[in-house]
C-alpha positions as CSV (number, residue, x, y, z in Angstrom):
1,X,38.6,83.7,46.3
2,X,36.1,81.7,44.2
3,X,37.6,78.2,43.5
4,X,37.4,78.7,39.7
5,X,39.4,81.9,40.1
6,X,41.9,80.1,42.3
7,X,42.2,77.4,39.7
8,X,42.9,80.0,37.0
9,X,45.6,81.4,39.2
10,X,47.1,78.0,39.7
11,X,46.8,77.1,36.0
12,X,48.8,80.2,35.0
13,X,51.5,79.8,37.7
14,X,54.9,79.3,36.2
15,X,58.1,78.6,38.0
16,X,56.5,76.9,41.1
17,X,57.6,73.4,41.9
18,X,55.3,70.4,41.5
19,X,54.7,70.1,45.3
20,X,53.3,73.6,45.5
21,X,51.2,73.3,42.3
22,X,49.8,70.0,43.4
23,X,48.9,71.3,46.9
24,X,47.3,74.5,45.6
25,X,45.4,72.6,42.9
26,X,44.1,70.0,45.3
27,X,42.9,72.6,47.7
28,X,41.2,74.5,44.9
29,X,39.5,71.3,43.8
30,X,38.3,70.7,47.3
31,X,36.5,74.1,47.3
32,X,34.4,73.0,44.3
33,X,32.3,70.5,46.2
34,X,29.3,72.8,45.8
35,X,29.7,72.5,42.0
36,X,30.9,69.0,41.2
37,X,29.7,69.3,37.6
38,X,32.6,71.6,36.9
39,X,35.2,69.2,38.3
40,X,36.0,67.5,35.0
41,X,36.4,70.7,33.1
42,X,38.6,72.2,35.8
43,X,40.9,69.2,35.8
44,X,41.2,69.3,32.0
45,X,42.1,73.0,32.1
46,X,44.8,72.3,34.7
47,X,46.6,69.6,32.6
48,X,46.2,71.6,29.4
49,X,48.0,74.5,31.1
50,X,50.8,72.3,32.6
51,X,51.0,69.4,30.2
52,X,54.6,68.5,31.1
53,X,53.9,68.2,34.9
54,X,53.0,64.6,35.4
55,X,52.1,65.2,39.1
56,X,49.1,67.3,38.1
57,X,48.0,64.5,35.7
58,X,48.4,62.1,38.6
59,X,46.3,64.2,40.9
60,X,43.5,64.9,38.5
61,X,43.3,61.3,37.2
62,X,43.1,60.0,40.8
63,X,40.5,62.6,41.8
64,X,38.2,62.0,38.8
65,X,38.4,58.2,39.2
66,X,37.6,58.3,42.9
67,X,34.0,57.7,44.2
68,X,34.8,60.5,46.8
69,X,36.8,63.0,44.6
70,X,37.0,65.8,47.1
71,X,38.2,63.5,49.9
72,X,40.7,62.2,47.5
73,X,42.0,65.7,46.6
74,X,42.4,66.5,50.3
75,X,44.3,63.2,50.9
76,X,46.7,63.8,48.0
77,X,47.3,67.6,48.6
78,X,50.5,67.1,50.5
79,X,51.7,63.8,49.1
80,X,54.1,65.3,46.6
81,X,55.6,67.8,49.1
82,X,56.2,64.8,51.4
83,X,57.8,62.7,48.7
84,X,60.7,60.6,50.0
85,X,62.6,60.5,46.7
86,X,65.0,63.3,47.8
87,X,66.0,61.2,50.9
88,X,66.6,58.1,48.8
89,X,68.7,60.1,46.4
90,X,70.7,61.5,49.3
91,X,71.3,58.0,50.7
92,X,72.5,56.8,47.3
93,X,75.0,59.6,46.7
94,X,78.6,59.5,47.8
95,X,80.2,62.3,49.9
96,X,81.5,65.4,48.0
97,X,79.6,64.4,44.9
98,X,80.1,66.3,41.7
99,X,77.0,65.9,39.5
100,X,75.8,67.2,36.2
101,X,72.1,68.2,36.1
102,X,70.0,69.8,33.4
103,X,67.6,72.8,33.7
104,X,66.0,73.2,37.1
105,X,65.2,69.7,38.5
106,X,63.2,70.5,41.7
107,X,63.5,67.1,43.4
108,X,67.2,66.7,42.7
109,X,68.1,70.3,43.7
110,X,66.1,69.9,46.9
111,X,68.5,67.0,47.8
112,X,71.8,68.4,46.6
113,X,71.3,71.9,48.0
114,X,70.7,70.5,51.5
115,X,73.8,68.3,51.5
116,X,76.3,71.1,51.6
117,X,79.1,69.0,50.1
118,X,77.7,68.7,46.6
119,X,78.8,70.6,43.5
120,X,76.2,71.0,40.8
121,X,77.3,71.5,37.2
122,X,74.2,72.8,35.6
123,X,73.5,72.5,31.9
124,X,71.1,75.2,30.8
125,X,67.7,74.4,29.3
126,X,65.4,77.2,28.2
127,X,67.0,79.6,30.6
128,X,66.1,77.5,33.7
129,X,69.6,76.3,34.4
130,X,71.0,79.9,34.4
131,X,68.2,81.0,36.8
132,X,69.0,78.0,39.1
133,X,72.7,78.8,39.3
134,X,71.9,82.5,40.1
135,X,69.5,81.3,42.9
136,X,72.1,78.8,44.3
137,X,74.8,81.4,44.3
138,X,72.6,83.7,46.3
139,X,72.3,81.0,48.8
140,X,76.1,80.2,48.8
141,X,75.5,76.8,47.4
142,X,78.1,75.3,45.0
143,X,77.0,75.4,41.4
144,X,78.5,76.2,38.0
145,X,76.7,76.9,34.7
146,X,77.9,74.6,31.9
147,X,77.6,76.1,28.4
148,X,76.6,73.4,25.9
149,X,79.8,73.7,24.0
150,X,81.7,72.6,27.1
151,X,79.4,69.7,27.9
152,X,81.7,66.8,27.0
153,X,84.6,68.3,29.1
154,X,82.3,69.0,32.1
155,X,80.8,65.4,32.0
156,X,84.4,64.1,31.9
157,X,85.1,65.7,35.2
158,X,81.9,64.7,37.0
159,X,81.0,61.7,39.2
160,X,77.6,61.1,37.6
161,X,74.8,62.7,35.6
162,X,71.4,63.0,37.2
163,X,68.3,63.5,34.9
164,X,64.9,64.2,36.5
165,X,61.8,63.0,34.8
166,X,59.0,65.4,34.0
167,X,56.8,62.4,33.3
168,X,57.2,58.6,32.9
169,X,55.6,56.1,30.6
170,X,56.0,52.3,31.0
171,X,59.5,52.2,29.5
172,X,60.5,55.8,28.7
173,X,60.6,59.2,30.3
174,X,60.0,62.8,29.3
175,X,62.8,65.2,30.3
176,X,63.7,68.9,29.6
177,X,65.4,69.7,26.3
178,X,69.1,68.8,26.2
179,X,68.8,65.8,28.5
180,X,69.2,63.2,25.8
181,X,72.4,64.8,24.6
182,X,73.7,64.9,28.1
183,X,72.8,61.2,28.6
184,X,74.5,60.1,25.4
185,X,77.6,62.1,26.2
186,X,77.8,60.5,29.7
187,X,77.3,57.0,28.4
188,X,80.0,57.5,25.7
189,X,82.4,58.4,28.5
190,X,81.4,55.5,30.7
191,X,79.8,57.7,33.4
192,X,76.8,56.6,35.5
193,X,73.5,58.2,34.5
194,X,70.8,58.3,37.2
195,X,67.1,58.9,36.7
196,X,65.1,60.7,39.4
197,X,61.4,60.0,39.1
198,X,59.5,61.4,42.1
199,X,56.1,60.4,43.3
200,X,53.2,61.1,40.8
201,X,55.4,61.0,37.7
202,X,54.5,57.5,36.5
203,X,51.5,57.6,34.1
204,X,49.5,54.8,32.5
205,X,50.0,54.2,28.8
206,X,46.9,56.0,27.6
207,X,47.7,59.2,29.6
208,X,51.4,59.0,28.6
209,X,50.5,58.8,24.9
210,X,48.0,61.6,25.3
211,X,50.6,63.8,27.0
212,X,53.1,63.1,24.2
213,X,50.5,63.7,21.6
214,X,49.6,67.1,23.1
215,X,53.2,68.2,23.3
216,X,54.0,67.0,19.7
217,X,57.4,65.5,20.8
218,X,57.2,62.8,18.3
219,X,56.8,65.0,15.3
220,X,58.4,68.4,16.2
221,X,62.0,68.7,17.3
222,X,61.3,72.3,18.3
223,X,59.1,71.1,21.2
224,X,62.2,71.5,23.4
225,X,61.7,68.2,25.2
226,X,63.4,64.8,25.1
227,X,61.9,61.3,25.4
228,X,64.5,58.9,26.7
229,X,64.4,55.1,27.0
230,X,64.6,54.1,30.7
231,X,67.2,51.4,29.7
232,X,69.6,54.3,29.0
233,X,69.9,54.9,32.7
234,X,72.1,53.0,35.2
235,X,69.9,53.6,38.3
236,X,66.4,54.8,39.0
237,X,65.6,56.7,42.2
238,X,62.0,57.0,43.2
239,X,59.7,57.3,46.3
240,X,60.3,53.6,47.2
241,X,64.1,53.8,46.9
242,X,66.8,53.2,44.4
243,X,67.0,50.4,41.8
244,X,69.7,49.4,39.3
245,X,67.2,47.2,37.3
246,X,66.1,49.6,34.6
247,X,64.4,46.9,32.6
248,X,61.5,46.8,35.0
249,X,58.4,48.6,33.7
250,X,57.6,51.8,35.5
251,X,54.3,51.0,37.2
252,X,51.6,53.7,36.8
253,X,50.5,55.6,39.9
254,X,47.1,56.6,38.7
255,X,44.2,55.1,36.8
256,X,43.8,55.7,33.0
257,X,41.2,58.5,33.4
258,X,40.6,59.2,29.7
259,X,38.3,62.2,30.6
260,X,41.5,64.2,30.9
261,X,42.3,63.7,27.2
262,X,39.3,65.6,25.9
263,X,39.9,69.2,25.1
264,X,38.0,71.7,27.2
265,X,35.5,73.8,25.3
266,X,36.3,77.1,27.1
């Protein structure tokens, strides 16, 4: 398959986890070494198609800023799939944990589904939560779908709430719609609220602002996404481990490659 066609396939792929999309995108970019002039355009098209997946911004920003972009793409291809965040989350969780999650948080589910002792109370978001519960039931993994009208009662019975970041800025995170209401409900009941921010989700300010601007989250409540202050969480779980100091700025994992912020012409 021609690398441009492969990138088009990747750009249109929905439902795949970030690890799969990063790997396939990186490999497709590697195949473009015969046509490096198209690299910038290809990276723009990828982030335009998946604006909420910070790991693709991270990959493309690092590749475009590298003096050896194709070697960089090969190096980063498997980094997200080998993310140690699920292991750190597993270490931090108590036995027989009962956790509320929102939507389909890939990293969190990867951890909880492998434990065998966890019960996931899944709050739906854009149909992803319902699809997740169906998938977990097929695999005989404990999960229950929580209708939003039962949210307060469900949170009251849980050990903690886990929110997974789609993307992170210096002091706030982007999460699926409904997450902020879940966080506020949990805090009102004195429950712990953990943030899971896997590798590649922390963006520099310029890319973070560009991402939010493209999504229209500041001006349109119908965007279906929530921006939440990091200080609202009691613990942050990432690739380097767990931290209870949520006042520390989330350090960017890629350079501020502003070429990504220009709209592609085709």
